[in-house]
C-alpha positions in Angstrom: -15.3 29.6 -2.4 -16.1 27.2 -5.2 -18.1 24.0 -4.5 -16.4 20.9 -5.8 -18.4 17.8 -6.1 -16.9 14.5 -4.8 -16.6 13.2 -8.4 -14.7 16.3 -9.6 -11.0 17.2 -9.4 -9.8 20.5 -8.0 -10.4 22.2 -11.4 -14.1 21.0 -11.3 -13.5 18.5 -14.1 -15.0 15.0 -13.9 -12.5 12.6 -12.3 -13.0 8.9 -13.1 -10.8 8.0 -10.2 -12.9 9.9 -7.7 -16.2 8.9 -9.3 -15.1 5.2 -9.1 -14.1 5.6 -5.4 -17.5 7.3 -4.6 -19.4 4.5 -6.3 -17.4 1.8 -4.4 -18.1 3.4 -1.0 -21.8 3.7 -1.8 -22.1 0.0 -2.7 -22.5 -1.2 0.9 -25.3 1.3 1.5 -27.1 0.4 -1.8 -26.8 -3.3 -1.0 -28.1 -2.8 2.5 -31.0 -0.8 1.2 -31.9 -3.5 -1.3 -31.7 -6.2 1.4 -34.0 -4.2 3.7 -36.5 -3.6 0.9 -36.6 -7.3 0.0 -37.1 -8.3 3.6 -33.8 -10.1 3.9 -33.2 -8.6 7.4 -36.6 -9.8 8.5 -40.1 -8.2 8.6 -40.0 -7.6 12.4 -38.5 -4.3 13.2 -36.5 -5.5 16.3 -35.0 -8.4 14.3 -34.2 -6.2 11.3 -32.6 -3.5 13.5 -30.5 -6.2 15.3 -29.0 -7.3 12.0 -28.6 -3.8 10.7 -26.7 -2.7 13.9 -24.2 -5.5 13.3 -23.7 -5.1 9.6 -23.6 -1.2 9.7 -20.8 -1.5 12.2 -18.9 -4.0 10.1 -19.2 -1.8 7.0 -18.3 1.4 8.9 -15.1 -0.3 10.1 -14.3 -1.8 6.7 -14.6 1.6 5.0 -12.4 3.1 7.8 -9.8 0.5 7.2 -9.9 1.4 3.5 -8.6 4.8 4.3 -5.5 3.2 5.7 -5.2 1.2 2.5 -4.8 4.2 0.3 -1.1 4.8 1.0 -0.1 1.1 0.6 -2.1 0.9 -2.6 -0.6 4.1 -4.0 3.0 2.8 -3.2 2.6 -0.8 -4.3 0.7 0.0 -7.5 2.9 3.0 -8.2 -0.1 5.2 -8.5 0.3 8.3 -6.3 -2.9 9.9 -7.7 -4.7 7.3 -5.6 -4.1 9.6 -2.6 -6.8 12.0 -4.0 -9.6 9.6 -3.0 -8.5 9.5 0.7 -10.9 12.3 1.6 -13.9 10.7 -0.1 -13.3 7.4 1.8 -12.7 9.2 5.1 -15.9 11.2 4.9 -17.8 8.0 3.8 -16.4 6.2 6.9 -17.8 9.1 9.1 -21.2 8.8 7.4 -21.4 5.0 7.9 -20.3 5.4 11.5 -23.1 8.0 12.2 -25.6 5.7 10.5 -24.4 2.8 12.7 -24.9 5.0 15.8 -28.4 6.0 14.8 -29.4 2.4 13.9 -28.0 1.2 17.3 -30.1 3.9 19.1 -33.2 2.9 17.1 -32.6 -0.8 18.0 -32.5 0.3 21.7 -35.8 2.3 21.1 -33.8 5.5 21.8 -33.8 4.6 25.5 -31.4 7.2 26.8 -31.1 5.5 30.2 -30.3 2.1 28.7 -27.8 3.5 26.2 -26.1 5.5 28.9 -25.7 2.3 31.0 -24.5 0.4 27.9 -21.8 3.0 27.3 -19.9 1.7 30.4 -18.8 -1.4 28.5 -15.2 -1.3 27.2 -16.5 -2.0 23.7 -18.8 1.0 23.8 -16.2 3.3 25.3 -13.9 2.5 22.4 -16.8 3.1 20.0 -17.5 6.5 21.6 -13.9 7.6 21.4 -13.6 6.5 17.8 -16.8 8.2 16.8 -15.8 11.5 18.5 -12.4 11.3 16.8 -14.0 10.7 13.4 -16.3 13.7 13.8 -13.2 15.9 14.6 -11.4 14.6 11.5 -14.6 15.1 9.4 -15.0 18.6 10.6 -11.4 19.4 9.6 -11.4 17.7 6.3 -12.1 20.8 4.2 -9.6 23.1 2.6 -10.6 25.9 5.0 -9.5 23.8 7.9 -6.2 23.0 6.3 -5.5 26.7 5.6 -6.5 27.6 9.2 -4.5 24.9 10.9 -1.6 24.9 8.5 -0.6 21.8 6.5 1.8 20.4 9.1 -0.6 20.8 12.1 -3.4 19.4 9.9 -1.3 16.3 9.1 -0.5 15.8 12.8 -4.2 15.9 13.7 -5.2 13.5 10.9 -2.5 11.1 11.9 -4.9 10.3 14.8 -6.7 8.2 12.2 -4.5 5.3 13.2 -5.7 5.4 16.8 -9.3 6.0 15.7 -9.2 2.9 13.5 -7.6 0.9 16.2 -10.4 1.9 18.6 -13.0 1.0 16.0 -11.4 -2.5 15.5 -11.4 -2.9 19.3 -15.1 -2.1 19.4 -15.8 -4.7 16.8 -13.7 -7.4 18.5 -15.1 -6.7 21.9 -18.7 -6.6 20.7 -21.1 -9.2 22.1 -20.9 -12.6 20.4 -18.2 -14.1 18.2 -18.3 -13.6 14.5 -15.8 -14.2 11.7 -16.0 -10.6 10.6 -14.5 -9.5 14.0 -11.3 -11.4 13.5 -11.1 -10.8 9.7 -11.2 -7.0 10.2 -8.6 -7.2 13.1 -6.3 -9.2 10.8 -6.5 -6.7 8.0 -5.8 -3.9 10.5 -2.7 -5.9 11.6 -1.6 -6.1 7.9 -2.1 -2.4 7.3 0.0 -1.4 10.3 2.6 -4.1 9.5 2.9 -2.7 6.0 3.9 0.7 7.4 6.7 -1.0 9.4 7.9 -2.6 6.2 7.7 0.7 4.4 10.1 2.3 6.9 12.6 -0.5 6.1 12.1 0.0 2.3 10.3 -3.3 2.0 6.7 -2.0 1.3 6.8 -3.4 -2.3 9.0 -6.4 -1.7 7.2 -9.6 -2.6 8.9 -11.8 0.0 8.3 -9.3 2.8 4.6 -9.0 1.7 4.2 -12.8 1.8 5.7 -12.9 5.3 3.3 -10.1 6.4 0.3 -11.9 4.9 1.2 -15.1 6.8 1.8 -13.1 10.0 -1.6 -11.4 9.7 -3.2 -14.8 9.0 -1.7 -16.2 12.2 -2.7 -13.2 14.2 -6.3 -13.5 13.1 -6.3 -17.2 13.9 -4.8 -16.7 17.4 -7.2 -13.9 18.1 -10.2 -16.0 17.2 -8.9 -19.0 19.2 -8.2 -16.8 22.2 -11.7 -15.2 22.2 -13.5 -18.5 21.6 -11.6 -20.0 24.5 -12.3 -17.0 26.8 -16.0 -16.6 25.8 -17.1 -20.1 25.1 -14.4 -22.4 26.6 -13.4 -23.9 23.2 -10.1 -25.7 23.1 -7.4 -23.4 21.6 -5.5 -26.1 19.7 -8.7 -27.6 18.3 -9.8 -24.2 17.1 -6.5 -23.5 15.4 -6.5 -27.0 13.9 -10.0 -26.3 12.5 -8.9 -22.9 11.2 -5.9 -24.2 9.3 -7.5 -27.4 8.0 -7.8 -27.3 4.2 -10.9 -29.5 4.6 -12.7 -26.6 6.3 -12.6 -24.6 3.1 -15.2 -27.1 1.6 -17.9 -25.4 3.6 -16.5 -22.4 5.3 -13.7 -19.9 4.9 -12.2 -19.0 8.4 -11.2 -15.4 9.0 -7.5 -16.4 9.0 -7.8 -17.7 5.4 -9.7 -14.5 4.4 -6.9 -12.4 5.8 -4.3 -14.6 4.1 -6.2 -14.3 0.8 -6.3 -10.5 1.1 -2.5 -10.3 1.8 -1.7 -12.6 -1.1 -3.9 -10.8 -3.6 -2.2 -7.5 -2.6 1.2 -9.2 -3.0 0.4 -10.5 -6.5 -1.0 -7.1 -7.6 2.2 -5.4 -6.3 4.4 -7.9 -8.1 2.5 -7.6 -11.4 2.6 -3.8 -11.2 6.4 -3.9 -10.5 6.9 -6.2 -13.5 4.9 -4.1 -15.8 6.6 -0.8 -14.9 10.3 -1.1 -13.9 11.6 1.4 -11.3 13.8 3.1 -13.9 10.7 4.2 -15.9 8.9 5.7 -13.0 8.1 9.5 -13.1 9.8 11.9 -10.7 6.4 12.5 -8.9 6.1 8.9 -7.9 9.8 8.6 -6.9 9.2 11.6 -4.5 6.0 9.9 -3.2 7.9 6.6 -2.6 10.6 8.5 -0.8 8.0 9.9 1.6 6.6 6.5 2.2 10.0 5.0 3.0 10.8 7.9 5.3 7.5 8.2 7.3 5.6 5.0 6.6 2.7 7.1 5.4 3.1 10.5 3.7 0.0 11.9 5.5 -0.9 14.4 2.9 2.1 16.3 1.7 -0.3 16.9 -1.1 -3.5 17.9 0.7 -5.7 18.2 -2.4 -9.0 16.4 -2.3 
C-alpha cells in the first residue's frame, strides 16, 4: 500500500486543490495557536480554557458543515473535481472535534465524575453521539475500508454525516448561554439541507431559487434566535426580530440572520457568475454526469470515492 500525502492526488503528484483545502482547514488551528501565544484568551488557565472550549466547538462544527458544502460547491461552480477534497475536510472535522473534547475535559480538570454527570444534558448527549459517529466515519475513510465494505455500503454508511452534522448543530444551539455563532451555524445548516431539496427539483443552480433559500435560511436563523432568547432570557420575540432585521443594527453589529443571508447571497452570486462564464452547452461530459447524480440524489455521495 502506497502512502499518499493529503496534498497529493492518487498518483502522488502535488495537487493545488488538495493543498489549498488543507491550508484552509489548518487556518483556524493556526489562528487559535497564535491567539493563545499572544495571551488573547487570557493568562489564567481556567479563563483561557473556557474560551478555547467554546471556540474549538464552533470551529469543529464549521469545518463539519464545510463537508456538506462540497457537493453544492461542485454543482453550482461546475467543478466536480472539488469532490476530491471531501475526505481532507472530513478528517479535519474529526481532528477538531477530538481537540474540542480534550479541551473541554481539561477545562473540567479531567474530573470524570463531573463530566459523567454533565453528559446527562441533552446538549452533551447530542455531542457524544456526533463524536462517536465522526470516529466511525474517520475510521472508515480509507481506501481499505471502501474495498472491505464495498462502495455502495460505504456510501450508505457515510450518508450518516447528515445526522452527525445535525447532532453537532443541536449541541452548539443547546449549549449554555446565547451566542450569535449558535444561530449562524444553525442557519447555514438549514441552507445546506435546503439546497439538497432544491437539487432534487433541478433547482440547485437556479438563481431565483437560491435567493429564496437564502431568505428562508435568514428567517430561520432569526426565529431560532428570537425563540431561544425568549425561552432562556424572557426577551420579547417581536422586539428581538425587529432588532435583527433593522438596518440600523448593522452600524455596530451583524446579527446571525444577516450573516446567514450574506452567506446565501454570496453563494448565489458565485453560482450565477460561474453559469454566465460557462454555458451549459460547453460543459464536459464528466460534469454533466455529476450534475445528473446531484439532481437524482441531492448528493452523489461518492460515486467517485477517490481521495
